[in-house]
KOLKE-364717 format. One record per residue (C-alpha): residue in three letters; x, y, z. Coordinates in Angstrom, 3 decimals. Example, Ala and Ser with C-alpha at 12.3 -4.5 7.8 and 13.67 -1.06 7.14 Angstrom:
# residues 2
ala; 12.300; -4.500; 7.800
ser; 13.670; -1.060; 7.140
END
This chain:
# residues 711
met; 5.759; -81.028; -42.549
ser; 5.223; -82.985; -46.076
leu; 8.416; -84.389; -47.719
ile; 7.061; -83.300; -51.002
lys; 5.898; -79.663; -52.539
tyr; 3.352; -79.880; -55.128
pro; 2.240; -76.479; -56.364
ser; -1.694; -77.252; -56.160
gly; -3.582; -80.253; -55.558
glu; -2.065; -83.692; -54.863
pro; -0.054; -85.117; -57.612
glu; -1.033; -87.853; -59.841
lys; 0.036; -91.659; -59.026
asn; 3.294; -92.203; -60.720
asp; 3.433; -88.941; -62.462
pro; 7.360; -88.245; -61.892
gln; 6.763; -85.025; -63.910
ser; 4.238; -83.794; -60.997
leu; 7.263; -83.728; -58.232
asn; 8.504; -79.871; -57.838
ser; 10.533; -79.994; -55.362
phe; 11.324; -81.948; -51.563
ser; 13.149; -81.250; -48.584
val; 16.470; -81.912; -47.949
thr; 18.875; -83.400; -45.570
pro; 22.734; -82.281; -45.418
ile; 25.448; -84.868; -46.233
gln; 26.453; -87.436; -43.818
gly; 29.516; -85.626; -41.977
phe; 27.106; -82.773; -40.558
leu; 24.963; -85.113; -38.746
thr; 25.716; -85.852; -35.091
pro; 23.237; -87.883; -32.637
gly; 20.191; -86.845; -32.248
thr; 19.770; -85.506; -35.515
pro; 16.745; -82.911; -35.496
thr; 13.404; -83.383; -37.296
leu; 12.878; -82.551; -41.256
glu; 12.331; -78.783; -40.361
trp; 15.643; -78.271; -39.233
tyr; 16.823; -79.385; -42.347
gln; 14.858; -77.588; -44.386
thr; 15.849; -74.840; -43.019
leu; 19.433; -75.802; -43.567
trp; 18.367; -76.910; -47.114
glu; 17.533; -73.135; -47.682
asn; 20.142; -71.701; -46.536
leu; 23.354; -73.714; -47.183
pro; 25.751; -71.488; -48.073
tyr; 26.398; -73.809; -51.759
ile; 24.063; -74.284; -55.016
cys; 22.343; -77.263; -54.105
phe; 20.286; -78.746; -56.527
val; 17.849; -82.226; -56.514
thr; 17.156; -83.818; -59.839
asp; 15.253; -86.614; -61.042
ala; 16.499; -89.587; -62.944
lys; 16.719; -87.650; -66.091
gly; 18.453; -84.806; -64.930
met; 15.387; -82.762; -64.672
ile; 15.560; -80.237; -61.539
ala; 13.255; -81.208; -58.661
ala; 13.998; -78.804; -55.951
val; 16.702; -75.966; -55.705
asn; 18.098; -74.073; -52.474
gln; 16.946; -70.497; -52.062
phe; 20.406; -69.732; -51.672
gly; 21.757; -71.435; -54.757
ala; 18.570; -70.144; -57.055
asn; 19.492; -66.207; -55.653
leu; 23.034; -66.531; -56.097
ile; 22.270; -68.012; -60.330
gly; 20.048; -65.193; -60.695
tyr; 16.901; -67.161; -61.050
ser; 13.642; -68.151; -58.929
gln; 13.458; -71.366; -57.490
gln; 10.127; -71.884; -59.845
glu; 12.698; -70.720; -62.853
leu; 14.720; -73.635; -62.049
ile; 12.378; -76.359; -61.701
ser; 11.865; -78.476; -64.435
lys; 14.519; -77.443; -66.221
ser; 17.324; -79.909; -67.054
ile; 20.654; -79.347; -64.738
phe; 23.054; -80.142; -67.993
asn; 21.511; -76.870; -69.665
ile; 22.873; -74.517; -66.551
phe; 26.552; -75.985; -66.903
tyr; 28.589; -74.444; -69.464
leu; 28.126; -76.503; -72.553
lys; 31.245; -78.850; -72.439
asp; 30.604; -79.349; -68.775
gly; 27.455; -79.944; -68.975
glu; 27.885; -82.696; -71.608
glu; 30.525; -84.367; -69.633
leu; 27.805; -84.037; -66.464
lys; 25.483; -85.815; -68.616
thr; 27.772; -88.358; -69.827
asp; 28.999; -89.169; -65.470
phe; 25.266; -89.164; -64.493
ile; 23.428; -90.983; -67.030
leu; 25.499; -93.142; -69.160
pro; 27.520; -95.252; -66.454
arg; 24.199; -95.684; -64.720
glu; 22.300; -99.360; -64.533
leu; 18.776; -98.482; -64.804
asn; 17.316; -101.703; -62.934
ser; 20.054; -100.962; -60.148
thr; 19.456; -99.867; -56.395
val; 22.410; -98.865; -55.537
pro; 22.969; -94.930; -55.530
ile; 25.983; -94.259; -57.910
thr; 28.170; -91.681; -56.649
thr; 30.382; -89.812; -58.632
ala; 31.953; -86.459; -58.875
leu; 32.158; -83.694; -61.754
gly; 35.270; -81.859; -60.490
glu; 35.577; -78.389; -61.883
gly; 32.879; -77.104; -63.683
his; 31.183; -73.951; -64.576
ile; 27.503; -72.258; -64.523
ile; 26.313; -69.470; -66.977
cys; 24.174; -67.152; -64.582
gln; 20.517; -66.027; -65.521
asp; 22.903; -62.454; -66.131
arg; 25.592; -64.537; -68.195
ser; 27.781; -63.967; -65.585
ile; 29.814; -67.391; -65.376
leu; 30.252; -69.267; -61.609
ser; 33.304; -71.381; -61.071
val; 32.355; -74.542; -59.094
lys; 32.753; -77.989; -58.403
ala; 30.008; -80.462; -58.349
ile; 29.434; -83.713; -56.152
ala; 26.500; -85.548; -57.715
gln; 24.820; -88.632; -56.118
val; 22.393; -90.454; -58.179
leu; 19.371; -92.706; -57.212
pro; 18.048; -95.226; -60.287
ile; 14.602; -93.958; -61.947
leu; 11.662; -93.846; -59.537
ser; 7.904; -93.173; -59.363
val; 6.608; -90.431; -57.677
val; 5.298; -93.047; -54.920
asn; 8.803; -94.882; -54.815
ile; 10.451; -91.477; -54.710
lys; 8.512; -90.505; -51.211
glu; 9.645; -93.581; -49.719
glu; 13.041; -93.564; -51.020
val; 13.188; -89.791; -50.002
glu; 11.980; -91.000; -46.381
leu; 14.561; -93.709; -46.158
ala; 17.171; -91.453; -47.396
ile; 16.562; -88.700; -44.827
ile; 17.311; -91.599; -42.261
asn; 20.210; -92.941; -43.859
cys; 21.442; -89.543; -45.416
gln; 21.336; -90.546; -49.091
leu; 19.412; -88.321; -51.280
pro; 19.539; -87.864; -54.736
leu; 21.861; -83.966; -54.466
ile; 24.225; -82.176; -55.995
leu; 25.929; -79.906; -54.374
leu; 27.988; -76.865; -56.189
ala; 30.150; -74.952; -54.323
phe; 31.295; -72.057; -56.013
glu; 33.730; -69.121; -56.268
asn; 32.581; -66.153; -58.502
leu; 35.536; -65.480; -60.325
tyr; 34.271; -63.654; -63.624
phe; 32.103; -60.589; -64.598
pro; 31.878; -60.641; -67.859
ser; 30.137; -57.876; -70.137
leu; 27.542; -58.929; -73.151
glu; 28.808; -57.040; -76.477
pro; 26.816; -57.230; -79.453
glu; 28.133; -57.643; -82.612
ser; 26.886; -56.304; -85.304
asn; 26.801; -58.292; -88.316
ser; 25.462; -61.542; -86.384
asn; 22.633; -62.332; -83.756
asn; 25.124; -64.061; -82.101
lys; 27.026; -62.674; -78.881
ser; 29.853; -62.983; -77.378
leu; 31.233; -63.486; -73.724
arg; 34.148; -61.330; -72.442
tyr; 36.676; -62.693; -69.883
asn; 39.321; -60.586; -68.649
asn; 39.590; -59.374; -72.081
thr; 39.634; -62.596; -73.628
val; 36.490; -63.176; -75.820
ser; 35.215; -66.570; -75.751
glu; 32.313; -68.056; -78.030
pro; 29.735; -70.117; -76.195
gly; 29.783; -73.859; -76.590
lys; 33.958; -73.216; -75.549
asn; 35.828; -72.884; -72.357
pro; 36.683; -69.706; -70.845
asn; 40.513; -68.835; -69.796
ile; 40.325; -70.804; -66.449
asp; 44.109; -70.707; -65.358
ser; 43.254; -69.369; -62.003
leu; 40.511; -71.624; -61.171
lys; 42.160; -73.996; -59.413
met; 41.222; -71.672; -56.721
ala; 37.913; -72.675; -56.871
gln; 38.359; -76.151; -55.016
glu; 40.117; -74.694; -52.071
ala; 37.365; -72.340; -51.858
phe; 34.898; -75.709; -51.657
glu; 36.478; -77.184; -49.067
arg; 36.587; -74.403; -47.025
lys; 33.057; -73.795; -47.408
ile; 32.098; -77.384; -46.102
asn; 34.310; -76.885; -43.465
leu; 32.787; -73.793; -42.523
phe; 29.621; -75.417; -41.670
thr; 31.154; -77.989; -39.571
thr; 34.139; -76.609; -38.086
gly; 33.336; -72.551; -38.412
pro; 32.509; -69.781; -35.374
val; 28.999; -70.572; -35.494
thr; 27.737; -72.942; -33.544
ile; 24.363; -73.997; -34.014
phe; 21.852; -74.924; -31.074
arg; 18.396; -76.384; -31.311
trp; 16.432; -76.578; -27.636
leu; 13.194; -76.418; -26.697
leu; 11.281; -74.501; -24.259
thr; 11.318; -76.693; -21.332
glu; 12.868; -76.619; -18.057
lys; 16.549; -74.965; -18.445
trp; 16.262; -75.621; -22.354
pro; 17.412; -79.139; -23.364
val; 19.124; -79.121; -26.513
gln; 18.051; -81.509; -29.232
tyr; 20.691; -80.712; -31.607
val; 24.566; -79.148; -31.775
ser; 26.535; -78.596; -34.658
pro; 29.959; -80.502; -34.066
asn; 32.183; -77.293; -33.578
val; 30.758; -76.498; -29.907
ile; 34.036; -78.126; -29.261
gln; 35.358; -74.438; -29.758
phe; 33.683; -73.789; -26.321
ser; 35.113; -77.298; -24.725
tyr; 32.208; -79.720; -24.640
gln; 31.400; -82.286; -27.014
ala; 28.167; -82.574; -28.658
ser; 26.931; -85.956; -27.130
asp; 26.924; -83.882; -24.076
phe; 23.943; -81.976; -24.768
ile; 22.179; -84.653; -26.801
ser; 22.872; -87.194; -23.985
gly; 20.983; -84.758; -21.599
lys; 24.177; -84.447; -19.716
leu; 24.060; -81.066; -19.801
leu; 21.707; -78.296; -20.647
tyr; 21.184; -74.955; -22.552
ala; 20.765; -73.156; -19.325
asp; 23.782; -75.031; -17.597
ile; 26.434; -72.998; -20.210
val; 24.628; -69.523; -19.767
his; 26.791; -67.497; -17.138
pro; 24.705; -67.508; -13.724
asp; 24.497; -63.900; -13.429
asp; 23.257; -63.385; -16.989
leu; 20.965; -65.902; -16.834
pro; 17.897; -64.584; -14.886
arg; 18.269; -61.747; -17.905
val; 18.482; -64.176; -20.777
ala; 15.670; -66.019; -19.678
ala; 13.368; -63.203; -18.926
glu; 14.180; -61.896; -22.524
val; 13.843; -65.009; -23.897
lys; 10.101; -65.088; -22.615
asp; 9.702; -61.492; -23.415
tyr; 10.265; -62.002; -27.128
leu; 8.159; -65.210; -27.209
glu; 5.374; -64.472; -25.913
ser; 5.646; -61.244; -28.264
gly; 5.093; -63.613; -31.436
val; 8.411; -62.652; -33.272
ile; 10.094; -65.266; -35.345
ser; 13.159; -64.615; -34.650
phe; 15.350; -62.611; -31.896
glu; 19.242; -61.621; -30.908
gln; 20.906; -61.339; -27.510
asn; 24.106; -61.334; -26.349
tyr; 25.371; -62.811; -23.044
arg; 28.064; -64.791; -21.260
ile; 28.482; -68.352; -21.167
ile; 30.968; -70.346; -19.181
lys; 33.444; -72.831; -21.068
gly; 34.027; -76.667; -19.878
asp; 37.243; -75.215; -19.212
gly; 35.633; -72.393; -17.137
ile; 36.485; -69.453; -19.041
ala; 33.758; -66.908; -19.270
arg; 33.147; -65.975; -22.812
trp; 30.815; -63.453; -24.351
ile; 28.338; -64.540; -27.516
tyr; 25.924; -63.511; -29.761
asp; 23.285; -65.412; -30.241
phe; 20.656; -65.270; -33.002
thr; 17.579; -67.185; -32.326
ser; 14.945; -68.329; -35.107
val; 11.578; -69.746; -33.381
ala; 9.729; -72.356; -35.125
arg; 5.792; -72.670; -34.855
ser; 3.673; -75.192; -36.092
ser; 0.540; -74.218; -37.925
asn; -1.702; -73.276; -35.137
gly; 1.240; -70.822; -33.661
glu; 2.301; -73.272; -30.905
ile; 6.676; -72.975; -30.447
ser; 7.941; -75.928; -31.372
his; 11.338; -75.325; -30.834
cys; 14.444; -72.710; -31.216
asp; 17.230; -72.368; -33.088
gly; 20.062; -70.774; -31.452
tyr; 23.000; -69.576; -33.939
val; 25.697; -68.570; -31.403
leu; 28.625; -66.629; -32.254
asp; 31.868; -65.803; -29.695
val; 32.194; -62.391; -29.611
thr; 34.286; -61.740; -26.819
glu; 36.877; -59.702; -28.035
ser; 34.264; -57.440; -29.600
lys; 32.114; -56.984; -26.893
leu; 35.093; -56.620; -24.161
ala; 36.248; -53.696; -26.769
gln; 33.159; -52.639; -26.178
ile; 32.784; -52.744; -22.474
ala; 35.888; -50.833; -22.575
leu; 34.617; -48.111; -24.642
arg; 31.967; -47.692; -22.857
gln; 33.822; -47.789; -19.695
gln; 36.471; -44.724; -20.929
ala; 33.065; -42.702; -22.378
glu; 31.967; -43.036; -18.652
arg; 35.187; -42.001; -17.237
glu; 35.301; -39.246; -19.210
arg; 31.649; -38.125; -18.486
leu; 32.275; -38.023; -14.811
val; 35.632; -36.517; -14.837
gly; 34.047; -33.914; -17.495
gln; 31.619; -33.379; -14.879
ile; 33.948; -32.837; -11.687
gln; 35.353; -30.510; -14.109
ala; 32.271; -28.695; -15.389
arg; 31.622; -28.143; -11.508
ile; 35.112; -26.723; -10.681
arg; 34.817; -24.299; -13.774
ser; 31.443; -23.280; -12.782
ser; 31.317; -23.564; -8.654
leu; 32.964; -22.037; -6.070
asp; 31.790; -24.064; -3.546
leu; 34.510; -26.645; -2.821
glu; 32.570; -29.177; -0.332
ala; 30.002; -29.680; -2.150
ile; 32.149; -30.288; -5.450
leu; 34.391; -32.992; -3.343
asn; 30.916; -34.591; -2.010
thr; 29.582; -34.973; -5.244
ala; 32.921; -36.098; -6.783
val; 33.380; -39.079; -4.030
ala; 29.621; -39.604; -4.135
glu; 29.891; -40.326; -7.921
val; 33.093; -42.513; -7.682
arg; 31.544; -44.876; -5.551
gln; 28.620; -45.599; -7.492
phe; 30.575; -45.562; -10.680
leu; 32.836; -48.138; -8.659
gln; 30.745; -50.172; -7.181
thr; 32.662; -50.105; -4.044
asp; 31.279; -49.819; 0.047
arg; 33.847; -46.348; 0.668
val; 34.977; -43.443; -0.969
ile; 37.043; -41.132; 0.884
ile; 39.468; -37.938; 1.044
phe; 41.930; -37.784; 3.779
arg; 43.995; -34.790; 4.541
phe; 47.328; -34.930; 5.860
arg; 48.005; -32.985; 9.173
pro; 52.026; -31.702; 9.737
asp; 52.526; -35.063; 11.698
trp; 51.387; -37.184; 8.987
ser; 48.470; -38.127; 10.726
gly; 45.255; -36.920; 9.287
asp; 41.611; -36.730; 9.141
val; 38.882; -37.758; 6.192
val; 37.064; -34.627; 5.357
val; 34.920; -36.427; 2.619
glu; 33.355; -39.222; 2.589
ser; 30.758; -41.459; 0.741
val; 29.737; -44.697; 2.096
ser; 27.409; -47.141; 1.583
lys; 24.426; -47.946; 4.275
glu; 26.314; -51.323; 5.271
ser; 29.574; -50.151; 5.737
leu; 31.083; -48.356; 8.777
ala; 31.237; -44.597; 8.687
ile; 34.138; -42.910; 9.421
leu; 34.195; -39.238; 8.624
asn; 35.844; -36.622; 10.655
thr; 37.768; -39.518; 11.935
asn; 41.569; -38.583; 12.872
ile; 44.103; -41.297; 11.537
tyr; 47.366; -42.060; 12.332
asp; 49.297; -44.727; 11.470
pro; 53.263; -45.130; 12.933
cys; 54.359; -46.752; 9.718
phe; 52.740; -44.718; 7.070
glu; 55.162; -41.897; 7.440
glu; 58.463; -44.463; 7.201
thr; 57.231; -46.400; 4.674
tyr; 54.852; -44.631; 2.143
ile; 55.210; -40.774; 2.151
gly; 58.263; -40.625; -0.514
gln; 56.432; -42.764; -2.692
tyr; 53.039; -41.080; -2.256
arg; 55.439; -37.731; -2.994
glu; 56.559; -39.316; -6.390
gly; 52.987; -40.023; -7.568
arg; 52.801; -43.685; -6.567
ile; 49.050; -45.451; -6.573
lys; 48.617; -48.598; -4.119
ala; 46.005; -50.925; -5.113
ile; 45.578; -53.965; -2.641
glu; 43.455; -57.368; -3.488
asp; 43.610; -58.326; -0.284
ile; 44.838; -56.774; 2.882
tyr; 46.117; -59.876; 4.558
asn; 47.659; -61.075; 1.517
ala; 49.543; -57.577; 0.384
gly; 53.005; -57.752; 2.194
leu; 51.295; -54.589; 4.735
ser; 52.939; -54.147; 8.130
gln; 51.146; -55.495; 10.932
cys; 50.368; -51.586; 12.027
his; 49.069; -50.749; 8.710
ile; 46.941; -53.841; 8.788
asp; 45.519; -53.489; 12.358
leu; 44.468; -49.846; 10.932
leu; 42.466; -50.838; 7.979
ser; 40.797; -53.923; 9.305
arg; 39.450; -51.539; 11.920
cys; 38.060; -49.768; 9.398
gln; 36.294; -52.814; 7.772
val; 38.911; -52.462; 4.771
lys; 39.403; -55.264; 2.854
ala; 40.531; -54.213; -0.144
asn; 41.573; -50.701; -1.203
leu; 42.639; -48.317; -4.094
val; 44.614; -45.549; -2.888
val; 45.870; -42.582; -5.133
pro; 47.658; -39.567; -3.580
ile; 46.360; -35.868; -4.208
ile; 49.227; -33.752; -4.970
his; 49.357; -29.373; -5.398
ser; 51.424; -28.029; -7.580
asp; 54.499; -26.188; -5.611
gln; 53.116; -22.930; -6.739
ile; 50.212; -23.262; -4.835
val; 51.864; -24.728; -1.794
lys; 53.875; -21.925; -1.605
asn; 51.170; -19.115; -1.924
ser; 48.571; -20.507; -0.503
pro; 46.970; -21.299; 2.475
ser; 45.659; -25.096; 2.725
leu; 42.306; -26.458; 2.664
phe; 42.812; -27.772; 6.212
ser; 43.409; -24.624; 7.534
val; 41.124; -22.409; 5.949
val; 37.947; -24.849; 6.565
his; 38.823; -26.873; 9.619
gly; 41.411; -24.516; 11.371
gly; 44.294; -26.385; 11.205
ser; 48.154; -25.225; 10.101
lys; 49.742; -25.802; 6.755
thr; 51.466; -28.641; 5.476
lys; 54.894; -27.928; 4.442
asn; 55.138; -30.261; 1.415
asn; 52.945; -30.882; -1.812
leu; 51.069; -33.884; -0.869
trp; 48.084; -32.674; 0.455
gly; 45.912; -35.988; 0.877
leu; 44.758; -39.124; -0.548
leu; 41.809; -40.270; -2.617
ile; 41.164; -43.917; -1.366
ala; 38.137; -46.394; -2.613
his; 37.398; -48.924; 0.426
his; 36.326; -52.483; -0.684
cys; 34.906; -53.909; 2.544
ala; 32.319; -56.593; 1.887
asp; 35.535; -58.864; 0.043
thr; 38.490; -58.755; -1.396
arg; 38.560; -57.348; -4.558
lys; 40.882; -57.177; -7.868
trp; 40.939; -53.199; -9.109
glu; 41.305; -53.118; -12.387
pro; 43.518; -50.879; -15.013
trp; 41.027; -48.519; -15.752
glu; 39.692; -48.166; -12.228
thr; 43.376; -47.174; -11.403
glu; 43.059; -44.602; -13.907
leu; 39.886; -42.809; -13.238
leu; 41.162; -42.279; -9.941
lys; 44.291; -40.905; -10.979
gln; 42.241; -38.731; -13.243
leu; 39.927; -37.823; -10.298
ala; 42.635; -36.842; -7.760
thr; 43.954; -34.610; -10.397
gln; 40.857; -32.995; -10.418
ile; 40.235; -32.727; -6.936
ala; 43.792; -30.944; -6.665
ile; 42.794; -28.699; -8.993
ala; 39.827; -27.710; -7.422
ile; 41.529; -27.674; -4.121
glu; 44.147; -25.086; -5.523
gln; 41.384; -22.811; -7.085
ser; 39.594; -22.833; -3.864
gln; 42.598; -22.001; -2.032
leu; 43.159; -19.157; -5.247
tyr; 40.095; -17.884; -4.610
gln; 40.361; -17.431; -0.462
gln; 43.429; -15.702; -1.248
leu; 41.583; -13.277; -3.879
glu; 38.443; -12.861; -1.198
ala; 41.087; -12.188; 1.560
ala; 42.878; -9.322; -0.624
asn; 39.316; -7.923; -1.733
arg; 38.175; -7.705; 2.267
glu; 41.095; -5.830; 2.416
leu; 41.216; -3.096; -0.608
gln; 36.902; -2.780; 0.790
asn; 38.210; -2.154; 3.656
leu; 40.734; -0.051; 3.030
ala; 37.934; 1.796; 0.865
ala; 35.428; 1.827; 3.469
leu; 37.878; 2.935; 6.831
asp; 38.847; 6.231; 7.557
gly; 42.842; 5.790; 7.338
leu; 43.614; 7.353; 10.579
thr; 40.942; 6.354; 13.153
lys; 40.299; 3.062; 11.473
ile; 36.587; 3.587; 11.603
ala; 34.163; 3.957; 8.835
asn; 34.694; 6.495; 6.387
arg; 32.049; 9.082; 4.945
arg; 31.850; 7.054; 1.551
arg; 31.141; 3.982; 3.962
phe; 28.196; 6.291; 6.068
asp; 26.600; 7.137; 3.098
glu; 25.817; 3.700; 1.592
val; 25.403; 2.299; 4.656
leu; 23.035; 5.392; 5.551
asn; 21.052; 4.991; 1.530
gln; 20.720; 1.420; 2.246
glu; 18.893; 1.425; 5.488
trp; 16.564; 4.593; 3.875
glu; 15.665; 1.832; 1.328
arg; 14.485; -0.653; 4.229
leu; 12.476; 1.916; 5.832
met; 10.609; 2.500; 2.740
val; 9.451; -0.789; 2.958
glu; 9.371; -2.265; 6.571
arg; 8.077; -0.272; 10.054
ile; 11.374; 0.645; 11.305
gln; 13.011; 3.371; 13.379
leu; 16.004; 4.989; 11.754
ser; 18.270; 7.434; 13.988
leu; 21.313; 9.079; 13.623
ile; 23.931; 11.029; 15.884
leu; 26.222; 13.680; 14.815
cys; 29.223; 14.668; 17.503
asp; 31.629; 17.074; 17.074
ile; 35.020; 17.739; 19.199
asp; 34.324; 21.001; 21.166
cys; 37.023; 23.637; 20.006
phe; 39.107; 21.323; 18.015
lys; 40.918; 24.348; 16.022
ala; 41.794; 25.083; 19.098
phe; 43.020; 21.974; 20.236
asn; 45.171; 21.584; 17.055
asp; 46.778; 25.006; 17.309
thr; 47.786; 24.655; 20.633
tyr; 49.001; 21.156; 20.970
gly; 49.858; 20.527; 17.152
his; 48.142; 18.206; 14.454
gln; 50.370; 15.131; 15.693
ala; 48.587; 15.557; 19.123
gly; 45.509; 16.453; 17.151
asp; 45.857; 12.917; 15.588
thr; 45.658; 11.015; 18.168
cys; 43.229; 12.828; 19.867
leu; 40.809; 11.776; 16.912
gln; 42.084; 8.364; 17.102
gln; 40.531; 8.064; 21.165
val; 37.597; 9.889; 20.234
ala; 37.088; 7.094; 17.340
met; 37.665; 4.144; 19.866
ala; 35.536; 5.903; 22.909
leu; 32.500; 6.143; 20.583
arg; 32.798; 2.656; 19.481
asp; 33.427; 0.909; 22.680
ala; 30.147; 3.130; 24.194
cys; 28.145; 1.935; 21.314
gln; 28.801; -1.605; 22.172
ala; 28.551; -1.285; 26.007
ile; 24.950; 0.035; 25.243
leu; 24.220; -1.744; 22.169
gln; 25.767; -5.018; 22.501
glu; 23.907; -7.446; 19.392
asn; 22.336; -4.416; 18.107
ile; 23.842; -3.192; 14.755
cys; 25.249; 0.030; 14.275
leu; 27.460; 2.070; 12.422
val; 30.108; 4.363; 14.021
ala; 32.413; 6.581; 11.064
arg; 34.045; 9.676; 10.870
tyr; 31.931; 12.025; 8.997
gly; 34.492; 14.819; 8.060
gly; 37.161; 16.729; 9.862
glu; 36.518; 16.522; 13.811
glu; 32.654; 15.162; 13.443
phe; 31.486; 12.099; 13.979
ala; 28.346; 10.181; 12.955
val; 26.456; 6.788; 14.257
ile; 23.515; 5.418; 12.186
leu; 21.363; 3.287; 14.586
pro; 18.588; 1.274; 12.586
asn; 15.589; -0.149; 14.663
ile; 16.368; 1.490; 17.613
asp; 14.294; 3.139; 20.018
ile; 14.610; 6.864; 20.311
glu; 15.258; 6.566; 24.521
asn; 18.054; 3.900; 23.570
val; 19.821; 5.876; 20.782
ile; 19.816; 9.060; 23.555
ala; 21.227; 6.837; 25.937
val; 24.158; 5.619; 23.276
ala; 24.538; 9.393; 22.862
glu; 24.948; 10.116; 26.419
glu; 26.895; 7.118; 26.815
ile; 29.540; 8.594; 24.042
arg; 29.725; 11.698; 25.946
his; 30.543; 10.092; 29.613
gln; 33.450; 8.216; 27.719
ile; 34.720; 11.083; 25.925
asn; 35.089; 13.168; 29.445
ser; 36.351; 10.364; 30.956
leu; 39.325; 10.399; 28.778
ala; 40.226; 13.492; 30.062
ile; 42.172; 14.729; 27.538
leu; 43.501; 18.061; 28.104
his; 42.021; 20.964; 26.640
glu; 43.420; 24.572; 28.195
gln; 42.242; 26.624; 25.449
ser; 38.606; 24.593; 25.367
cys; 35.375; 27.071; 25.426
ala; 33.795; 24.534; 26.915
gly; 36.007; 23.681; 30.092
lys; 39.113; 22.609; 31.186
tyr; 39.329; 18.767; 29.434
leu; 38.053; 17.835; 25.699
thr; 34.470; 17.773; 25.333
leu; 31.917; 16.834; 22.402
ser; 28.364; 18.051; 20.844
leu; 26.349; 15.486; 20.328
gly; 22.898; 16.077; 17.933
val; 20.259; 13.568; 17.906
ala; 17.703; 12.747; 14.863
ser; 14.916; 9.921; 13.993
thr; 12.166; 9.038; 12.301
asp; 10.340; 6.000; 10.885
val; 9.108; 7.309; 7.653
ala; 10.892; 7.943; 4.543
asn; 9.802; 10.812; 3.668
gly; 12.371; 12.335; 0.908
leu; 15.926; 11.942; 0.952
pro; 18.388; 10.641; 3.483
glu; 19.808; 13.926; 3.720
thr; 16.467; 15.068; 5.546
leu; 17.600; 12.541; 8.548
ile; 21.167; 14.000; 8.241
glu; 19.662; 17.993; 8.271
ala; 17.597; 17.549; 11.394
ala; 20.647; 15.905; 13.005
asp; 22.829; 18.601; 11.970
arg; 20.094; 21.174; 13.766
ala; 20.169; 19.678; 17.016
leu; 23.768; 19.386; 17.284
tyr; 23.660; 23.259; 16.107
asp; 21.545; 23.847; 19.351
ala; 23.675; 21.537; 21.404
lys; 26.360; 23.800; 20.523
ser; 24.540; 27.138; 20.736
gln; 23.205; 25.594; 24.684
gly; 26.940; 26.153; 25.806
arg; 28.474; 22.843; 24.592
asp; 29.565; 19.238; 26.033
arg; 25.412; 17.882; 25.816
val; 23.052; 15.942; 23.718
val; 20.171; 17.847; 22.012
ala; 17.877; 15.206; 20.247
arg; 15.120; 16.014; 17.640
lys; 12.674; 12.768; 18.092
lys; 10.969; 12.957; 15.453
ile; 11.339; 14.800; 11.850
END
C-alpha cells in the first residue's frame, strides 16, 4: 500500500500542505526479528490504545490514528491540517510549541527527541484528558523528501510521531454565564477559566498509566502472530510476550517453529478445518477456541481472534492472530458443562425411576448411558450373593471388549479386604491395576476380564428396605436374600489402557449408584405391593372354604367369555353340579362333616378337569351352597360331556358314605351341561339352559349327566 494517502488525485510536487496522512510504525521497542510489512503496521497504528499524531515541521497534524481520534471526539479528517498546539490546553500547547520549534536547527538532518511530560488535551465535547506526550521531530521536508524519509524511517523506526497515552480524569460540565459570551469549565466543583491550568493534584497517576499501556503491548496477555497460509502456517511475526507460552520469538521468526507445531495434536484437525471453512466463506475475521502446547509441554486453552488480510484482488496474503490464554475460563466452562451433563443424566434416570417400574430396562439404559458419557469400555452392575461371590446382572460393553454378563465371579480376597470398606460407602478408583497395591488374586481376576483401570462404587440399600423386602436377585434371578445393606457394585472398566479417573467421574458414579439403589428398592417395594394385591385378589376371588373360585369370580369370567363370544366364533359351555340330597347329609353327619365334604367335592372337580382338559383353560367355581360350576371356553360339546362324566366318576370314587341319600349309599352329583356358539341375549341365557339340564338330571333319578348341546 502507499505510504502516503491523498484525498483525491496526486499531490503537487514540493507541496507539503498536500500531505494528509501516512502509515506509521510502532516505536523501536515493539519490534522483533522478522518485522512484518507496512500493512501490518497500518493495522496496529489505527488500533493502538494511545492517541497518536504525526505532524509536519510546523506542527500541523498530518495523520492521527483512528483510536485516538475517536477518543477525543473528532473524525480523522477534522483533525488533519489542524495545529497540534491548539489541541492542547492553552499553557501546555505553548510549552509544546516551544519544545517543538525553538530548539530545532532548521538545516539539521538529525532528529530531535523531546518529552512534554504531563499535559492536557481539550476534547471535542470540552472534556479534559490528562496525557503524557513524547515527541520525535524531523527537520522541514518537501513532500517528495517526506516520502523518502518515511520509507527510511519505517526501516529505522524513526518516524516523526507523537504518542499520547491518556487517563480520562475529568468529566467537566459546561455552564454558560448569563452576562458573558465566555464559557467556563468546571472540574471537580472548581471553576477554571480557559488558558489556566485545572486542578490536577491527582494527575500523577497519568504517568503510571502511560507506562502500563506501553507495557501492555509487549508484556500484556495478548500475543500477536502473523502467519501465512502455507503448510503448517509459518510465522512472519510474533510479539515478544510469546515468552508467556515458554517460547522465544526468534524460534518462530527463524522457522524453527511453525504455528501448527504448537497447536494441540488432538485439536489441530478441527482448527485446520475451521480455518479452511472460514477463509473459503470470505470472512475478514473469525474466532476460535483450541488448545496449544507450551514450550514446557503443558496444554493451555486459548482464544484466537484472527484477522484476514486480502489484496485488492481478494487474494489472502496472511492472517493476524490475536491469542489470549483462557485456560481458567475454559476449564470452568468445561466443568459447568460436565456438571450440566451429569445433572441431565442423573435427572433422566430419576425420571425413568418415577415413570417406570421396569427395573431391568432402567438399569440397562443407565449403564449404557454411563459408558457413553465416560467413554469407557465396560460398565456393569454386580450383585452379591450371601457368600460374597456375585453375578454380573447388567452390562454395557464395547464391541472390542469381552462381554461378562451373567458371569458368576468369586474373589477369595474380596470379603477379607474390601467388604467392610464398601459397606461404609468407600469408592475405589484404580488408575493402573498393576500399580495400585492390589492382592495378586484380585489382579488375576481383573486381568481375566481384560481390565486395566476401574472405578468401583457400592450400591447400598437403606436398612428398612433390606429388612422388609426380598432382594432383586431373589425375585428376578432365583437367589436368596443378602443379610446386609451392601447390595452390589456399580463398576466402570477401562480395558484399552490405564486411565486416571477425574473427581467428577467419581461423583457421577456415586450419584448414579444412589439412584440405582432407589430404583432397586422401588422395584422391591412394588413387588411386595403386587404380591399383597395378588393375595387380596385371591381372597376376593376365592371361596374361603373350598379355595376354588367364588361366585363373584364366576360371574366376572362368564361375562368376559360372553363378550369374547360376541366377537369370535368359539364354543362356550357351562357345567352346573349339585350334590344330591346334601341337606340330609348335613342333618345326619353335621355341618363340620358337610364342610369337609364340600372341600373334597371341590378338589375332585378340579382334578377331573385337569385330567381331561390338561392345557385347556377352564374355571371351577363354587356357585352357591352345595352347587358348583365349570366354565369351559372354546371346547367342543363332546369333550365338555366327557369332563362332566369324569367329574361324576371322581365323586363316586371318593366313596363318601351318605346313608340318607335318595340316590344310593354314597355321595353323588347330578350335572347339567349347556353349550352355545352364538351370544344371543345375556350370559344368564347359558346359565338357565344349564340349570334346566341339571333339573332334568335330578328328575331322571340323580347321579347322572344331562346335556343341552345347543341353546
